[in-house]
N, C-alpha and C positions, 0 to 999 in steps of 0.2 A: 797908341802906346799902352802896353800892359803894366799893371802895378801889382805887386805881390806883397800885401801888407795886411795885418790883422791885429785887432786889439780886443781883449776880453778880460773879464774879472770873474773869479770864483774861488772855491776852496780846494786845497790840495787833498786828494783822496787817500793817499798812503805815504809812508816814509819815502822820500826821494832816494833813488839808487844811483850812486856814483860808480862809474866803470872807468878803468884805466886801460886805454887801448895803446897800441904801439906808437901812435902818432899824437894823440891828444886825450884829454879827459872829457867824459860825457856824463852829465847829470840828467837823468830821466825821471819824470813824474807826470801825474795825471791831474787835471783840474776839472772839477765838476761845476758846471754853470747851470743854475736853476732858471728855467724858463716857465713863465706862467701861461697856461693854456686853458681854454674852456673845454671841459669834457663833453664830448658829443652826446653821450647817453644821459648823464645827470644834469648837464648844463651848468655845472659848478666849476669854479676855477681850481685847477690842480697844478702842482709842481711837476715839471717834466725835465729831469736833469739831462744835460748834454755833457759828455765826457770828452775832453781834449787831451791828447798826449803831447807833452812838451819836452824839448831837449835844449840843454845849455851846454856850450862847449868851452874848452880851454881853462884858463886860470879862474875865470868867473864861475865855472862849474864847481871847482874845488872850494872856492870861497862860499858859494851859496849852499853847498852840501852841509856845511857846518851850521847854517842858520835856518834853513827851511825845514818845516815839520808838517806832519799830517794835520789837517784841519786849518792851517793858516790861510787867510784870505790874501790872494795875490792878484795884481793887475799885470797882464802880460802884453807886450808889444813885440811882434815878430813877423815871420814870414812862413807861408805854407811850404811844406816839403813832402814830396811824394817819393816813397821807396817801394821797390818791388824785388822779390826774391823767390827762389824755388827751394822748397823743403819737402823731402820725401816724395818727390815727383809732382808736387802740387805748387802752382804759382800763387803767391800771396802778395797783397799790396796793402799799403797803409798811408793815410794822410795825417800828418802831424804838424806841429808848429816848432820852428827853431826860434827861440827867444833871443831878441836883440836887446831888450830892455825889460826889467822886471822890478816891480815895486811890491812890497809886502807889509802886512801888519802882523806883528807877532801877537798871538793870542796869549792872554794871561792864564797861566795854569793855576788852578785852585790849590792852595796849600791846605792839607788836612790838619785839623787841630789834633794835637796830642793830648790825650786825656790822662 
């Protein structure tokens, strides 16, 4: 029996983009997950970011579009989605995550002191 489920945590890389299609609303954003690896040349530990595209659909997309921001730390539970399309005669494909559940921590913005 196959199972399509994934969980990961990381920071949103850019302001999420809400699109209104004819059928439903879609919120798209990218999450950067830092992975620690030992560098083969220097034998030192380095950060190796992995970037994951995430999509949220429907009413949840609209609600989250008002709350999610660049830099926020999020925990995503979802399923992998493969899409394939042809543009300018070339076939493209993409593996992304459709979020079923999302938890986030709102980062505190620093208030600048007025002199």
